[in-house]
C-alpha positions as CSV (number, residue, x, y, z in Angstrom):
1,X,0.0,-0.1,0.3
2,X,1.6,3.5,-0.9
3,X,1.2,6.7,1.0
4,X,1.5,10.5,-1.2
5,X,2.7,13.3,1.8
6,X,2.8,17.2,0.5
7,X,7.0,18.1,1.6
8,X,7.4,21.6,2.2
9,X,10.6,22.0,-0.2
10,X,13.2,24.6,0.3
11,X,12.1,27.0,-1.7
12,X,8.7,27.8,-0.8
13,X,7.1,25.1,-3.2
14,X,5.7,22.2,-2.5
15,X,6.8,18.8,-3.9
16,X,4.7,15.4,-2.9
17,X,6.0,12.1,-1.5
18,X,5.0,9.2,-2.7
19,X,6.1,6.0,-1.0
20,X,5.9,1.9,-1.4
21,X,6.5,0.5,1.4
22,X,6.0,-4.0,0.6
23,X,6.3,-6.5,4.2
24,X,6.2,-10.1,3.9
25,X,6.7,-11.9,7.4
26,X,6.9,-8.1,9.7
27,X,10.5,-7.7,7.6
28,X,10.6,-5.3,4.5
29,X,11.1,-7.0,1.1
30,X,10.4,-3.7,-1.1
31,X,11.0,0.1,-0.8
32,X,10.6,3.1,-3.3
33,X,9.9,6.3,-3.5
34,X,9.2,8.9,-5.8
35,X,9.3,12.8,-5.3
36,X,7.2,15.2,-8.0
37,X,5.2,18.7,-8.0
38,X,1.6,17.4,-8.8
39,X,-0.4,15.6,-6.6
40,X,-1.9,14.0,-9.6
41,X,1.6,12.8,-10.7
42,X,1.9,11.2,-7.8
43,X,-0.8,9.3,-8.0
44,X,-0.7,7.9,-11.4
45,X,3.0,6.4,-10.1
46,X,1.8,5.5,-7.1
47,X,-1.4,2.8,-9.4
48,X,1.4,2.4,-12.4
49,X,3.2,0.4,-9.7
50,X,1.3,-0.6,-7.4
51,X,-0.1,-3.3,-10.9
52,X,3.7,-3.6,-11.7
53,X,4.5,-4.8,-8.2
54,X,1.0,-7.1,-7.4
55,X,1.9,-9.5,-10.1
56,X,3.0,-12.7,-9.2
57,X,6.6,-12.7,-9.1
58,X,7.0,-9.3,-9.5
59,X,9.1,-9.1,-6.2
60,X,11.1,-13.4,-6.6
61,X,13.3,-11.9,-9.5
62,X,15.4,-8.9,-7.4
63,X,18.9,-9.5,-8.2
64,X,20.8,-10.1,-4.6
65,X,24.5,-9.5,-5.5
66,X,27.7,-10.5,-2.6
67,X,28.8,-6.7,-0.8
68,X,31.9,-7.9,-2.5
69,X,30.2,-7.1,-5.8
70,X,28.1,-3.8,-4.7
71,X,31.7,-2.0,-2.4
72,X,33.6,-2.6,-6.0
73,X,30.3,-0.7,-7.7
74,X,30.7,1.7,-5.0
75,X,34.0,2.4,-5.7
76,X,33.6,2.1,-9.1
77,X,30.9,5.0,-9.4
78,X,31.9,7.4,-6.2
79,X,33.2,10.7,-7.1
80,X,35.8,10.3,-5.0
81,X,37.2,8.0,-1.6
82,X,39.3,9.0,0.6
83,X,42.1,6.1,1.6
84,X,41.8,5.3,5.2
85,X,37.9,4.8,3.8
86,X,39.3,2.7,0.6
87,X,41.3,0.6,3.0
88,X,38.7,-0.5,5.0
89,X,36.5,-1.2,1.9
90,X,39.6,-3.2,0.7
91,X,40.0,-5.8,4.0
92,X,36.3,-5.4,4.2
93,X,36.2,-7.3,0.8
94,X,38.4,-9.0,0.6
95,X,39.8,-10.2,4.2
96,X,36.7,-10.9,5.7
97,X,33.7,-13.5,5.1
98,X,31.0,-10.7,5.2
99,X,31.9,-10.5,1.3
100,X,31.0,-13.0,0.2
101,X,27.3,-13.0,1.4
102,X,24.7,-11.9,-0.3
103,X,23.6,-8.0,0.7
104,X,19.9,-9.9,2.2
105,X,21.2,-12.1,4.5
106,X,23.3,-9.0,6.3
107,X,21.7,-8.1,9.3
108,X,22.8,-6.4,12.4
109,X,22.4,-9.4,13.9
């Protein structure tokens, strides 16, 4: 189920934040949000995305890469990474088993 929230922007105009959160067994399995200038556009997007996500299997084929792939992508796409951050990311990627785990399997526990 989606929600639309009116938010005041820094320049004084109003933006409409459309959010979709889907939970299964009390865990969030999908979350996305977009901001629109008009409530009508936000509502149309919300209805279209909810219809697309309601199709059986729409959420089952999500890409779930291992952490080292995500770290590589972050390093590649970042415009500037300092020395310490680079060292920490490389250590996690190469020296710890968490680097080989799928991202969805990583939690705080």
